[in-house]
KOLDREN-294888 format. One record per residue: x negated, y negated, z negated of N, C-alpha, C, CB in turn; residue number from 1. Coordinates in nm, 2 decimals. Each point is the difference from the previous one (the first is absolute). Glycine has a CB too. Example, Ala and Ser with C-alpha at 12.3 -4.5 7.8 and 13.67 -1.06 7.14 Angstrom:
<atoms>
-1.32  0.57  -0.78  0.09  -0.12  0.00  -0.09  -0.12  0.00  0.19  0.12  -0.12  1
-0.15  -0.23  0.19  -0.09  -0.11  0.00  0.08  -0.11  -0.08  -0.12  0.06  0.22  2
</atoms>
This chain:
<atoms>
-8.10  -8.79  -12.81  -0.06  0.06  0.08  -0.09  -0.10  0.03  0.17  0.15  0.07  1
-0.29  -0.04  -0.03  -0.14  -0.06  0.02  0.00  -0.06  0.08  -0.10  0.14  -0.07  2
0.06  -0.26  0.10  -0.01  -0.09  0.15  -0.19  0.01  -0.01  0.28  -0.23  -0.01  3
-0.29  0.30  0.14  -0.13  -0.01  0.05  -0.06  -0.06  0.12  0.03  0.19  -0.11  4
-0.15  -0.28  0.09  -0.04  -0.10  0.11  -0.10  0.09  0.06  0.05  -0.26  -0.11  5
-0.03  0.26  0.29  -0.12  0.09  0.05  -0.05  -0.12  0.09  0.10  0.28  0.00  6
-0.22  -0.32  -0.04  -0.07  -0.12  0.03  -0.13  0.05  0.09  0.08  -0.14  -0.23  7
-0.15  0.08  0.30  -0.11  0.03  0.04  -0.05  -0.11  0.08  0.05  0.22  -0.03  8
-0.13  -0.23  0.11  -0.02  -0.11  0.11  0.02  0.07  0.14  -0.18  -0.15  -0.16  9
0.14  0.04  0.26  0.10  0.04  0.14  -0.10  0.12  0.04  0.13  -0.27  0.10  10
-0.07  0.37  -0.05  -0.07  0.18  0.04  -0.07  0.07  -0.08  -0.04  -0.05  0.17  11
0.09  -0.01  -0.29  -0.02  0.12  -0.11  0.05  0.13  -0.03  -0.03  -0.18  -0.07  12
0.15  0.15  0.13  0.13  0.17  0.06  0.09  -0.03  -0.10  -0.15  0.26  0.06  13
0.22  -0.38  -0.13  0.13  -0.03  -0.08  0.08  0.06  0.10  -0.05  -0.23  -0.14  14
0.10  0.21  0.27  0.10  0.07  0.07  -0.01  0.15  -0.03  0.00  -0.19  0.19  15
-0.12  0.18  -0.14  -0.03  0.22  -0.01  0.06  0.02  -0.10  -0.24  0.07  0.06  16
0.21  -0.10  -0.20  0.01  0.07  -0.15  0.16  -0.02  -0.01  -0.27  -0.07  -0.13  17
0.34  -0.05  0.18  0.09  -0.05  -0.05  0.14  0.11  0.09  -0.16  -0.27  -0.06  18
0.13  0.32  0.16  0.07  0.07  0.10  -0.08  0.13  -0.07  0.05  -0.16  0.25  19
-0.13  0.20  -0.34  -0.02  0.15  -0.05  0.10  0.01  -0.11  -0.27  0.03  0.06  20
0.27  -0.16  -0.17  0.09  -0.03  -0.06  0.16  0.02  0.05  -0.19  -0.13  -0.07  21
0.22  0.13  0.19  0.17  -0.02  0.05  0.01  0.19  0.01  0.04  -0.31  0.20  22
-0.20  0.34  -0.14  0.07  0.12  0.03  0.03  0.14  -0.11  -0.10  -0.10  0.21  23
0.02  0.02  -0.31  0.06  0.08  -0.13  0.12  -0.05  -0.10  -0.23  0.07  0.02  24
0.31  -0.19  0.05  0.12  -0.03  -0.05  0.03  -0.12  -0.07  -0.01  0.20  0.00  25
-0.12  -0.25  -0.03  -0.02  -0.12  -0.06  0.07  -0.12  0.06  -0.21  0.10  -0.06  26
0.29  -0.21  0.02  0.04  -0.10  0.06  -0.11  -0.12  0.07  0.20  0.07  -0.17  27
-0.21  -0.11  0.24  -0.08  -0.09  0.03  0.03  -0.15  0.08  -0.11  0.22  0.00  28
0.06  -0.34  -0.10  0.04  -0.12  0.04  -0.11  -0.10  0.06  0.18  0.04  -0.17  29
-0.21  -0.06  0.28  -0.09  -0.04  0.06  -0.01  -0.15  0.06  0.00  0.24  0.02  30
-0.07  -0.34  -0.08  0.04  -0.13  0.00  -0.06  -0.05  0.18  -0.03  -0.04  -0.34  31
-0.03  0.15  0.40  -0.02  -0.11  0.12  0.11  0.08  0.08  -0.28  -0.10  -0.01  32
0.33  0.24  0.00  0.15  -0.02  0.04  0.12  -0.12  0.00  -0.07  0.21  -0.07  33
0.08  -0.22  -0.08  0.06  -0.13  0.01  -0.05  -0.12  0.06  0.08  0.09  -0.18  34
-0.17  -0.13  0.21  -0.05  -0.11  0.03  0.04  0.05  0.15  -0.19  -0.08  -0.20  35
0.17  0.15  0.30  0.07  0.05  0.08  0.11  -0.03  0.06  -0.11  0.11  -0.08  36
0.21  -0.06  -0.08  0.16  -0.03  0.04  -0.01  -0.13  -0.05  0.13  0.21  -0.02  37
-0.20  -0.31  -0.03  0.06  -0.14  -0.04  -0.06  -0.09  0.15  -0.03  0.02  -0.33  38
-0.03  0.05  0.40  -0.03  -0.07  0.13  0.02  0.02  0.14  -0.13  -0.04  -0.13  39
0.29  0.13  0.10  0.09  0.06  0.12  0.00  -0.16  0.07  0.20  0.24  -0.12  40
-0.13  -0.28  0.24  0.07  -0.06  0.07  0.11  -0.11  -0.05  -0.08  0.19  0.12  41
0.07  -0.33  -0.14  0.10  -0.04  -0.08  0.00  -0.02  -0.15  0.08  0.09  0.17  42
-0.20  -0.02  -0.22  -0.01  0.01  -0.15  -0.09  -0.18  -0.07  -0.01  0.37  0.03  43
0.07  -0.43  -0.11  -0.04  -0.07  -0.05  -0.13  0.00  -0.05  0.20  0.00  -0.01  44
-0.29  0.08  0.01  -0.14  0.03  0.02  -0.07  0.00  0.10  0.04  0.09  -0.14  45
0.00  -0.06  0.24  -0.03  -0.03  0.11  0.02  -0.13  0.07  0.02  0.22  -0.02  46
0.07  -0.28  -0.03  0.02  -0.15  0.07  -0.10  -0.06  -0.03  0.22  -0.02  -0.02  47
-0.25  0.02  -0.13  -0.10  -0.07  -0.08  -0.16  0.03  0.07  0.17  0.04  -0.24  48
-0.17  0.11  0.24  -0.14  0.02  0.08  0.00  -0.06  0.15  -0.03  0.20  -0.13  49
0.16  -0.24  0.20  -0.04  -0.06  0.11  0.03  -0.17  -0.01  0.06  0.24  0.13  50
-0.02  -0.27  -0.24  -0.04  -0.16  -0.03  -0.10  -0.04  -0.04  0.17  -0.01  -0.04  51
-0.25  0.11  -0.01  -0.13  -0.02  -0.04  -0.10  0.04  0.12  0.07  0.04  -0.25  52
-0.04  0.06  0.34  -0.13  0.00  0.11  0.07  -0.02  0.16  -0.18  0.20  -0.16  53
0.30  -0.23  0.15  0.04  0.00  0.11  0.07  0.12  0.11  -0.16  -0.17  -0.07  54
0.23  0.18  0.17  0.00  0.03  0.06  -0.07  0.16  0.10  0.08  -0.25  -0.11  55
-0.20  0.24  0.08  -0.10  0.06  0.04  0.01  0.13  -0.10  -0.13  -0.21  0.11  56
0.16  0.20  -0.23  0.00  0.15  -0.10  0.07  0.08  0.07  0.01  -0.07  -0.22  57
0.08  0.05  0.33  0.10  0.08  0.01  0.00  0.06  0.11  0.12  -0.11  -0.13  58
-0.13  0.22  0.18  -0.07  0.11  0.10  0.13  0.09  0.05  -0.27  0.01  -0.13  59
0.36  -0.05  0.24  0.08  0.12  0.04  0.10  0.01  -0.14  -0.21  0.13  0.17  60
0.26  -0.26  -0.20  0.07  -0.04  -0.06  0.03  0.10  -0.18  0.08  -0.12  0.29  61
-0.24  0.11  -0.31  -0.02  0.04  -0.11  -0.09  -0.08  -0.08  0.07  0.21  0.10  62
-0.17  -0.16  -0.23  -0.08  -0.09  -0.06  -0.13  0.09  0.10  0.12  -0.08  -0.30  63
-0.20  0.00  0.31  -0.13  0.02  0.06  -0.09  0.05  -0.09  0.04  -0.17  0.14  64
-0.05  0.28  -0.16  -0.04  0.05  -0.17  -0.22  -0.05  0.02  0.27  0.32  -0.06  65
-0.28  -0.25  0.13  -0.13  -0.02  0.10  -0.04  -0.16  -0.03  0.08  0.18  0.20  66
0.01  -0.26  -0.15  -0.07  -0.14  0.03  0.00  -0.09  -0.17  0.13  -0.01  0.30  67
-0.01  0.09  -0.37  0.01  0.01  -0.12  -0.13  -0.03  -0.09  0.17  0.15  0.07  68
-0.24  -0.02  -0.06  -0.05  0.09  -0.05  -0.13  -0.10  0.00  0.14  0.24  0.05  69
-0.18  -0.26  0.10  -0.11  -0.11  0.03  -0.02  -0.12  -0.05  0.01  0.10  0.16  70
0.11  -0.15  -0.14  0.03  -0.13  -0.10  -0.04  0.01  -0.16  0.22  -0.04  0.16  71
-0.17  0.09  -0.22  -0.05  0.00  -0.17  -0.11  0.05  -0.04  0.19  0.03  -0.05  72
-0.25  0.04  0.12  -0.09  0.08  -0.05  -0.14  -0.08  0.08  0.19  0.25  -0.05  73
-0.11  -0.35  0.13  -0.14  -0.10  0.04  0.03  -0.18  -0.05  -0.04  0.18  0.26  74
0.15  -0.12  -0.38  0.01  -0.17  -0.07  0.04  0.11  -0.16  0.14  -0.28  0.24  75
-0.22  0.22  -0.31  0.07  -0.03  -0.09  0.17  -0.06  -0.08  -0.26  0.02  0.07  76
0.26  -0.14  -0.01  0.07  -0.10  -0.01  0.14  0.09  0.06  -0.21  -0.23  0.04  77
0.17  0.29  0.09  0.13  0.01  0.08  0.05  0.20  -0.11  -0.11  -0.19  0.37  78
0.01  0.24  -0.38  0.05  0.11  -0.11  0.07  -0.03  -0.11  -0.16  0.10  0.05  79
0.08  -0.25  -0.10  0.10  0.01  -0.13  0.15  -0.10  -0.03  -0.25  0.06  -0.09  80
0.27  -0.12  0.24  0.08  -0.04  0.07  0.14  0.15  0.02  -0.23  -0.21  0.12  81
0.19  0.30  -0.04  0.06  0.14  0.01  0.06  0.05  -0.14  -0.18  0.06  0.20  82
0.05  -0.07  -0.29  0.07  0.11  -0.11  0.08  -0.16  -0.10  -0.23  0.29  -0.02  83
0.26  -0.40  0.05  0.11  -0.11  -0.06  0.13  0.08  0.06  -0.14  -0.27  0.02  84
0.16  0.29  0.11  0.10  0.02  0.06  0.02  0.14  -0.02  -0.03  -0.17  0.13  85
-0.02  0.30  -0.14  0.02  0.14  0.02  0.00  0.06  -0.17  -0.13  -0.01  0.27  86
0.05  -0.06  -0.34  -0.02  0.08  -0.14  0.11  -0.02  -0.07  -0.24  -0.03  -0.02  87
0.34  -0.09  -0.03  0.14  0.00  -0.06  0.06  0.08  -0.01  0.01  -0.13  0.05  88
0.02  0.16  0.15  0.14  0.05  0.00  -0.07  0.19  -0.01  0.17  -0.26  0.19  89
-0.31  0.25  -0.15  -0.01  0.18  -0.03  -0.02  0.04  -0.14  -0.11  0.03  0.20  90
0.07  -0.11  -0.27  0.03  0.02  -0.14  0.13  0.04  -0.03  -0.15  -0.16  -0.03  91
0.24  0.04  0.05  0.15  0.04  -0.01  0.03  0.14  0.01  0.05  -0.20  0.09  92
-0.03  0.25  0.00  0.01  0.12  0.10  -0.06  0.07  -0.06  0.00  -0.08  0.20  93
-0.14  0.07  -0.22  -0.06  0.15  -0.07  0.07  0.01  -0.14  -0.24  0.00  0.10  94
0.27  -0.12  -0.15  0.09  0.06  -0.18  0.13  0.04  0.03  -0.08  -0.17  -0.17  95
0.13  0.10  0.26  0.15  0.07  0.05  -0.03  0.15  0.03  0.10  -0.24  0.13  96
-0.17  0.26  -0.04  -0.02  0.17  0.01  -0.07  0.06  -0.08  0.02  0.00  0.19  97
-0.07  -0.04  -0.29  -0.07  0.06  -0.10  0.12  0.03  -0.14  -0.26  -0.15  0.10  98
0.33  0.02  -0.06  0.13  0.02  -0.16  0.08  0.12  0.06  0.07  -0.31  -0.11  99
-0.01  0.33  0.23  0.09  0.09  0.04  -0.08  0.16  0.02  0.15  -0.22  0.13  100
-0.27  0.23  -0.15  -0.05  0.16  0.00  -0.01  0.01  -0.10  -0.11  0.05  0.17  101
0.17  0.16  -0.17  0.02  0.07  -0.14  -0.07  0.14  0.08  0.26  -0.12  -0.15  102
-0.40  0.08  0.05  -0.07  0.15  0.07  -0.12  -0.04  -0.17  0.02  0.02  0.42  103
-0.07  0.13  -0.44  -0.11  -0.01  -0.10  -0.08  -0.12  0.04  -0.02  0.25  -0.05  104
-0.01  -0.30  0.14  -0.08  -0.06  0.06  0.02  -0.04  0.11  -0.11  0.09  -0.10  105
0.08  -0.24  0.14  -0.01  -0.01  0.17  -0.14  -0.11  0.03  0.31  0.02  0.04  106
-0.36  0.02  0.06  -0.14  -0.06  0.05  0.08  -0.13  0.08  -0.18  0.25  0.04  107
0.10  -0.36  -0.08  0.00  -0.15  0.08  -0.09  -0.02  0.06  0.10  -0.09  -0.13  108
-0.13  0.09  0.27  -0.14  -0.02  0.07  0.03  -0.16  0.01  -0.06  0.25  0.16  109
-0.06  -0.34  -0.24  -0.01  -0.11  0.01  -0.14  -0.05  0.05  0.18  0.02  -0.14  110
-0.24  -0.03  0.25  -0.11  -0.03  0.07  -0.10  -0.09  -0.10  0.15  0.03  0.23  111
-0.04  -0.14  -0.22  -0.09  -0.11  -0.09  0.02  0.01  -0.13  0.01  -0.16  0.16  112
-0.02  0.25  -0.22  0.11  -0.03  -0.16  -0.09  -0.08  -0.10  0.14  0.26  -0.01  113
-0.28  -0.27  0.03  -0.07  -0.12  -0.11  0.04  -0.09  0.07  -0.21  0.07  -0.11  114
0.18  -0.14  0.22  0.01  -0.09  0.08  0.14  -0.14  0.00  -0.14  0.23  0.11  115
0.25  -0.13  -0.13  0.14  -0.05  -0.01  0.03  0.03  -0.12  0.06  0.02  0.20  116
-0.14  0.03  -0.31  0.06  0.00  -0.15  0.12  0.06  -0.02  -0.09  -0.19  -0.03  117
0.08  0.29  0.09  0.12  0.10  -0.05  -0.02  0.13  -0.04  0.12  -0.10  0.15  118
-0.20  0.11  -0.24  -0.05  0.08  -0.10  0.11  0.02  -0.10  -0.25  -0.08  0.03  119
0.36  -0.01  -0.07  0.09  -0.01  -0.07  0.09  0.08  0.05  -0.05  -0.19  -0.08  120
0.08  0.24  0.21  0.10  0.04  0.04  -0.01  0.19  -0.05  0.01  -0.24  0.23  121
-0.14  0.24  -0.23  -0.02  0.13  -0.02  -0.06  0.09  -0.18  -0.04  -0.07  0.30  122
0.03  0.16  -0.30  -0.02  0.03  -0.17  -0.13  0.08  0.05  0.28  0.02  -0.15  123
-0.34  0.02  0.29  -0.15  0.06  -0.01  -0.05  -0.01  0.16  0.04  0.20  -0.23  124
-0.15  -0.25  0.19  -0.07  0.06  0.15  -0.09  0.07  0.05  0.05  -0.13  0.01  125
-0.01  0.17  0.14  -0.08  0.13  0.03  -0.08  -0.08  0.15  0.21  0.25  -0.13  126
-0.35  -0.24  0.11  -0.09  -0.10  0.12  0.00  0.15  0.08  -0.19  -0.25  -0.13  127
0.20  0.22  0.25  -0.07  0.11  0.09  -0.13  -0.12  0.08  0.28  0.22  0.05  128
-0.37  -0.09  -0.10  -0.13  -0.08  0.04  -0.08  0.06  0.09  -0.01  -0.08  -0.21  129
-0.11  0.06  0.27  -0.08  0.06  0.12  -0.13  -0.13  0.00  0.25  0.13  0.17  130
-0.34  -0.14  -0.13  -0.07  -0.06  0.02  0.05  -0.09  0.12  -0.14  0.15  -0.12  131
0.04  -0.30  0.08  0.01  -0.12  0.11  0.00  0.03  0.16  -0.13  -0.13  -0.19  132
0.02  0.20  0.25  -0.01  0.03  0.08  0.06  0.09  0.07  -0.13  -0.08  -0.08  133
0.25  0.19  -0.04  0.06  0.09  0.10  0.13  -0.07  0.02  -0.11  0.24  -0.07  134
0.13  -0.35  0.01  0.14  -0.05  -0.02  -0.04  -0.10  0.13  0.09  0.03  -0.31  135
-0.18  -0.08  0.38  -0.02  -0.07  0.11  -0.01  0.07  0.15  -0.09  -0.13  -0.16  136
0.06  0.27  0.12  0.00  0.10  0.10  0.17  0.06  0.06  -0.28  0.08  -0.14  137
0.34  -0.09  -0.01  0.10  0.03  0.03  0.14  -0.10  0.07  -0.12  0.16  -0.18  138
0.05  -0.29  0.15  0.12  -0.10  0.01  -0.06  0.01  0.17  0.06  -0.19  -0.28  139
-0.18  0.18  0.31  -0.03  0.02  0.15  0.10  0.11  0.07  -0.24  -0.06  -0.05  140
0.24  0.18  -0.03  0.04  0.07  0.09  0.16  0.01  0.00  -0.22  0.10  -0.01  141
0.27  -0.14  -0.04  0.16  -0.01  -0.06  0.06  -0.15  0.09  -0.06  0.11  -0.31  142
-0.02  -0.23  0.31  0.07  -0.10  0.04  -0.10  -0.05  0.13  0.13  -0.06  -0.25  143
-0.26  0.11  0.32  -0.02  -0.01  0.09  -0.13  -0.18  0.02  0.28  0.21  0.04  144
-0.28  -0.18  -0.19  -0.07  -0.16  -0.07  -0.18  0.05  0.06  0.22  -0.07  -0.31  145
-0.26  -0.06  0.30  -0.20  -0.02  0.01  0.02  0.04  -0.15  -0.12  -0.23  0.19  146
-0.05  0.29  -0.21  -0.05  -0.04  -0.13  0.01  -0.09  -0.03  -0.10  0.10  0.00  147
0.10  -0.21  0.00  -0.03  -0.17  0.01  0.18  -0.01  -0.09  -0.21  -0.09  0.31  148
0.30  0.11  -0.20  0.13  -0.01  -0.10  0.03  0.09  -0.08  0.08  -0.10  0.14  149
-0.15  0.18  -0.13  0.08  0.11  -0.14  -0.09  -0.02  -0.09  0.10  0.22  0.11  150
-0.19  -0.26  -0.12  -0.11  -0.06  -0.09  0.11  -0.13  -0.05  -0.28  0.08  0.14  151
0.33  -0.18  -0.11  0.07  -0.11  -0.05  0.10  0.04  -0.06  -0.06  -0.14  0.15  152
0.14  0.24  -0.08  0.12  0.04  -0.10  -0.03  0.05  -0.17  0.12  0.08  0.25  153
-0.23  0.03  -0.20  -0.05  0.07  -0.15  -0.04  -0.13  -0.06  -0.11  0.25  0.06  154
-0.01  -0.35  -0.06  -0.03  -0.14  -0.07  0.14  -0.09  -0.05  -0.23  -0.01  0.17  155
0.29  0.05  -0.09  0.14  -0.12  -0.03  0.05  0.09  -0.14  0.11  -0.10  0.30  156
-0.10  0.17  -0.32  0.05  0.09  -0.11  -0.06  0.01  -0.11  0.08  0.10  0.14  157
0.00  -0.04  -0.24  -0.13  0.01  -0.16  -0.12  0.11  0.02  0.21  -0.03  -0.19  158
-0.28  0.00  0.13  -0.13  0.08  0.03  0.04  0.14  -0.08  -0.19  -0.23  0.02  159
0.12  0.33  0.02  -0.02  0.10  -0.04  0.00  0.03  -0.17  -0.12  0.00  0.23  160
0.03  -0.06  -0.23  0.01  0.00  -0.17  0.08  -0.07  -0.08  -0.17  0.03  0.03  161
0.24  -0.16  0.02  0.17  -0.10  -0.08  0.07  0.17  0.02  0.05  -0.37  0.14  162
-0.04  0.43  -0.05  0.11  0.12  0.06  -0.03  0.08  -0.14  -0.01  0.01  0.33  163
-0.09  0.06  -0.31  -0.06  0.13  -0.10  0.04  -0.08  -0.14  -0.25  0.14  0.15  164
0.22  -0.24  -0.19  0.02  -0.06  -0.15  0.15  -0.06  -0.02  -0.27  -0.08  -0.02  165
0.34  0.13  0.10  0.16  -0.03  -0.01  0.07  0.14  -0.03  0.00  -0.21  0.16  166
-0.11  0.35  -0.09  0.10  0.14  0.01  0.00  0.00  -0.12  -0.03  0.15  0.19  167
0.17  -0.07  -0.22  -0.02  0.10  -0.10  -0.03  0.18  0.03  0.16  -0.19  -0.09  168
-0.14  0.20  0.21  -0.05  0.14  0.08  -0.11  -0.07  0.14  0.28  0.18  -0.06  169
-0.33  -0.11  0.12  -0.08  -0.02  0.14  0.02  0.14  0.07  -0.20  -0.19  -0.10  170
0.32  0.17  0.20  -0.05  0.12  0.11  -0.11  0.00  0.08  0.20  0.03  0.01  171
-0.33  0.06  0.03  -0.09  -0.05  0.05  0.02  0.04  0.17  -0.14  0.01  -0.25  172
0.18  -0.08  0.31  0.01  0.06  0.14  -0.11  -0.01  0.11  0.23  -0.05  -0.05  173
-0.33  0.07  -0.01  -0.10  -0.02  0.10  -0.08  0.15  0.03  -0.03  -0.28  -0.08  174
0.12  0.40  0.06  -0.06  0.12  0.06  0.14  0.05  0.09  -0.20  0.07  -0.22  175
0.26  0.03  0.24  0.08  0.10  0.06  0.16  -0.03  -0.04  -0.22  0.19  0.00  176
0.29  -0.19  0.10  0.15  -0.01  -0.03  0.05  0.10  -0.13  0.04  -0.07  0.27  177
-0.10  0.20  -0.25  0.02  0.10  -0.12  -0.03  -0.08  -0.14  -0.08  0.24  0.16  178
-0.08  -0.27  -0.16  -0.01  -0.06  -0.09  0.08  -0.10  -0.09  -0.15  0.07  0.12  179
0.19  -0.16  0.01  0.12  -0.10  -0.05  0.14  0.05  -0.05  -0.12  -0.14  0.15  180
0.18  0.24  -0.06  0.11  0.13  -0.05  -0.02  0.02  -0.15  -0.01  0.14  0.24  181
-0.09  -0.10  -0.26  -0.02  0.04  -0.16  0.04  -0.08  -0.06  -0.17  0.10  0.01  182
0.11  -0.19  -0.02  -0.01  -0.13  -0.09  0.16  -0.07  -0.02  -0.27  -0.05  0.11  183
0.36  0.06  -0.02  0.09  -0.04  0.03  0.08  0.09  -0.05  -0.07  -0.12  0.17  184
0.06  0.24  -0.18  0.11  0.09  -0.03  -0.01  0.00  -0.18  -0.04  0.18  0.25  185
-0.10  -0.18  -0.28  0.00  0.01  -0.17  0.06  -0.12  -0.05  -0.22  0.12  -0.02  186
0.21  -0.24  0.08  0.06  -0.12  -0.06  0.13  0.05  0.03  -0.18  -0.21  0.04  187
0.22  0.24  0.05  0.18  0.03  -0.01  0.02  0.09  -0.10  0.04  -0.01  0.24  188
-0.10  0.15  -0.29  0.05  0.03  -0.10  -0.03  -0.05  -0.15  0.01  0.15  0.17  189
-0.12  -0.17  -0.13  -0.02  -0.09  -0.19  0.15  -0.13  0.02  -0.38  -0.03  -0.04  190
0.37  -0.01  0.08  0.17  -0.08  0.00  0.15  0.06  0.05  -0.17  -0.18  0.04  191
0.16  0.26  -0.01  0.11  0.09  0.00  0.06  0.12  -0.10  -0.08  -0.07  0.20  192
</atoms>
């Protein structure tokens, strides 16, 4: 089975591309979904997060993701600490899910592929790409953040050049949804 990383910066359109692969019947394993599953109430990861940042990190009995995002994108040491807590169990769960998948190929959405050094989990890297300003605009629209906050998120990740240098293929997501659909469909046909 071909293990394909779907990678790209925040706001690049990874989730939209992943949904298009799902619509074509491809199995998709998403590191962000795993991260949410690992931080449910009572989980070891959530308990570690509370131990580091205190009970203020909980809102309505759940992880306050907006506050955590603010903390980690304002402080590189905090971001590194969160990564120490989250990345080992995310890696283990990604590997387990990949190993239990049977299909011609599977998509593994790993937003921080280079940053977390998880390239060894996959055979092939597809980068979903668009200009940085478009990423920022999409983050603002999606998350209701200021341009400054959105830019901090984008700037905390690998650069566009670093992502493109790691890619085996690039999906251009700077145009409309039909352009994106065509590229996803063509890759799906190539791999099945």
